[in-house]
N, C-alpha and C positions, 0 to 999 in steps of 0.2 A: 504493500500500500504506500502511495506517495504522500508527501506532506500537503498542507493546505495552501501553500504559497509562501512567499517571502514577506510581503507586507499585508498584514491583516489590520483592519481598523475596527476598534471597539466602538460601535456606533452609539451616538446619542439618540434619545427619543424626543422628537418635537412635540410640544404641547401648546394648545391655545390658552387664552387667558383664564379659562375655566378648568384647566388641567386635563383637557381631553386630547387624546393623541391626534395629531394632524397627519392623516394617512397620506394625502397627496404630497405634502412636504417631505415626508419620509421616503416616499417613492423616488422623488427627485434627488434626495440626499444619497440614496444608494447608487443611483446613476452617476452622480458627481464623484463619489468615492472611487468607484471602479474606473471611471474616466481619468482620474488623476493618479492611478497606479496601484490601487488596492487589488490584491489577488483574491482576497476574501474579506468577509465582514463578520465580526463577532456581534451577535444580537443578544439583547436582554441580559447584558452583563452589568457590572457596576456603573460604567459610564452611561448606560441606558436607564439608570435609576431603577433597577430591577425591584427593589423592595416596594416601590410605588406602582408597579405594573399589575393589573388584574390578569386573570387568565384570558379574558377577551382581548386585552392589549397584546398579550404574547401571541395569540393566534393571528391577530391583525399584523403584527410586526413580521412574523414568519412568512405569512402568505404574501404580504406586500413586497418584502425583499425578494422572495422567489419570483414574483411576477416581474419585478424591475430588473434583476440582474442574475437570476438563477441559472441562466445559460452561459454566463460570462464570469462567474465568481463562485468561490466556495462560501457556503453559509454555515456558520457554526453557532448553535444556540446555547446560550448560557442557561442551563437548567438546574444547576446545583443550588441547594439551599441548606439550612441547618437541619433539615428533616430528610432522612433517607426516603421515606414514603412519598413526600411531596416531590423530591427530586426525580424519583421514578415516574411519577405522574406527568411532570413537565417534560421529561425525556420522551415519554410515549407520544405526547402531543407533537413534539418537534419531529419525531420520526414519521408520524402519520402525514405531516404536511410536506415532508421531503427535504429536511435539512441534511447537510452533508456531514455534520459532526455535532458533538455536544461539548460544552466546556463545563466542568464540574469543579467548583471552588471548594476548598477545604471547609467543612462545616464550621460555621461561625457561631459565636456567642456561647454555645454549650461546651466548647473546648474538649473534644473527644481525645482519647489516647491515640497513640500511633496504631494500635490494633483496631480501634474504633474507626479511624480514617480508612484503614485498609479494607475493613468489612463494608464500609459505606460505598467505596468505589466498586468493590466486588459485587455488592447487591445490585447496583445500577447496571454494571456490565452484564450481569446475567439476564437483564430484561431488554437489552437492545442490541442491534447489529451495528449501530453507529459507532464510528471511532471516537474515543474520548480524549479530550485535552484536559489534563489536570492543572488546576490554577492554584499556585502556591503563593499566597500573599498574607503572611503572618501579621503584618501591620494592621490589616483590617479584620482578620479572622481570629487573632489571638493565639493561633497554633501554627507552628511550622511543620510542613511535611518533611521529615528528616531524610537524610540521604539513604539510609538503610531501608526506610519505608518506600522511597522512590524506586529503589532496586526491586522491591517486591511488587510494586505496582506495575513495573515494566515486565518482569518475568512471570509473575503469577496471575496478575489481572489482565495484562496485555493492553495497557494504555497506549494511545497513539502518539501523544505529544504532551509537552509541558509548557505552560506559561509561567515563567519565573519572574515574580515581582517580590522576591525575598528582600531586596534592598541591601544585600551583603555580597559583594562580588567575589569575595574569597570563597563563600559557599557556592556561588554560581560557577566559578572556575573549576572547582572540584567536581561539581555535578556534570559539567561539560566534559571534563577529562574522563570521568567514569562512564558516562552514558550517551555521549553524542552519537555513537555508532549504533545504539540500540533503540533510540527514541528521538523524535523531532523536538528540539528545544527552541523556545521562543523567548526573547526578552520581553518582559512585561513592564519595562521602564524605558521610556523614550530616550532618556539621557544616556542610557547604557547600551543602546543598540549597536553602536560600533564595536564596543568591547566584546559584546556577546558574539557577534558574527565573526570577529577576528579569532575567537576561541572555539568556533565550530558550531554555533547556533544556526538554525535555518533562517531566522528572521525576527520580526518584532510584531507584537500585538500593540498597536499604537493608538494613542488619542490625538497626538499632534497631527497625524495624517489627515484629519478632517480639513486641515488648512495648508499643510506643507507636504502632502503626499508625494508630489513629484520630486521634491528635493530628497525626501527620505529614500524613495525608490532609487534615485540616481546614486545616492551614497552607498546603498547596499550593493548595487551593481559595480561601482568603482572598487569597493572592498574585495569583491569576488574576482575582479580583474587585476588585483594586486596593485592598484593605483593609489598607493597610500597617501601621497601628498594631496591629490584631488579630493579623496574621501575625507581627509582630516579638515580640509578647508570648509567643506559643507558641514561637517560635524561641529566645528567651532562657530560657524555662522548660526546654526540652529540652537545651540545650547542656551543662550540668553532667552530666546523665545520659549523654549521648552520649560525653563525655570519659571517663566512668568505664567504659563498656563497651568502650572501646578502650585502657584504661590497661595492660592485660596482653593477650597475644596472643589474637586472636579465633580460634575461637568460644568459648573458655573462659568469659568473662563472660556472654555471652548464654545459654549453656547452663545456667550456674549459676542465673541468674534465672528461666529457664523452669522449671527443676526446682523452684525455691522457690515460684513464684507460679502455676504452671499444672499441669504433669504432669512426671514424671521423664523426662528425655531422655538421661540418662547423662552421662558425662564425655567430654571429647575423647580421641582415641586418640593415643598417643605418635607423634611427639615433642611434640605439643601437650599441655598440662597443665591441670588444674583451677586455679581462682583461689586466690590467697593469702587467708588469714584477714582481712588488713587490707582487701583489695579487696572481699571478700564483705560486710563491714560497710558499706563505702561504697556498694556497689551497692544493698543493701537500703535504706539511708537515702535515696539519690537516687530510687529507684523509689517509695518511700513518699511523698516530697514531691510527685511528679507525680500520685499517685493520691489525695491528700487531698481 
């Protein structure tokens, strides 16, 4: 089985002023993302504000994305929650609609043991034919998927890929050294994309690619062509912009810039909030510098 592509975008969900999903806007967003270099789109993940999405929203997102770009892009549904039973339910919905894969985050809030994490993934795997991307983000979930558990997920459960947002590149380097030949590994941190790919990762699950997808895709290609100087130039150009879009909780900053530069995608739903006036100015300044 092949990977999902090099550049995957973790898509936002557009909402109107009443918090209702804007289906037409989302259809156009999917077209935009693929047109600007995304090989795949990750749906109903953290950036999509998944805790605020109803089951109806999820079905709408999956079917709309499939209609918009299903013949041109891989579609990966974020179906993991802190409940194994609920994760299985959402996984079945995604499979029925025709998603290409699922992303399962480490169960959050209840902080399971490593055995509990393993059994969670195993239980989901036993109910689906879809390839599974394991999402390791201890900063949000409170629990790290440890390296020995990752090995078991690969060998015993048969996961397809890993989105690594651990935030510790020493951990990630060891993970890549041990497992890059056995599983497809993606950076889950835009700022570390270059480091990951230079150490054997397939690509990145990006938020910044909503706005700078072409630049990220070019950087990835330059790295793979061993054009270090040119890749580093793009990397350094993007770093201040990437820092700005994560200065306040995501997806507020990227939604703000999309509304300013592309089409109104609405504000995040509470408890997420719109950006501050100070950050709005910084985002505009940084985005202008990239597009001069």
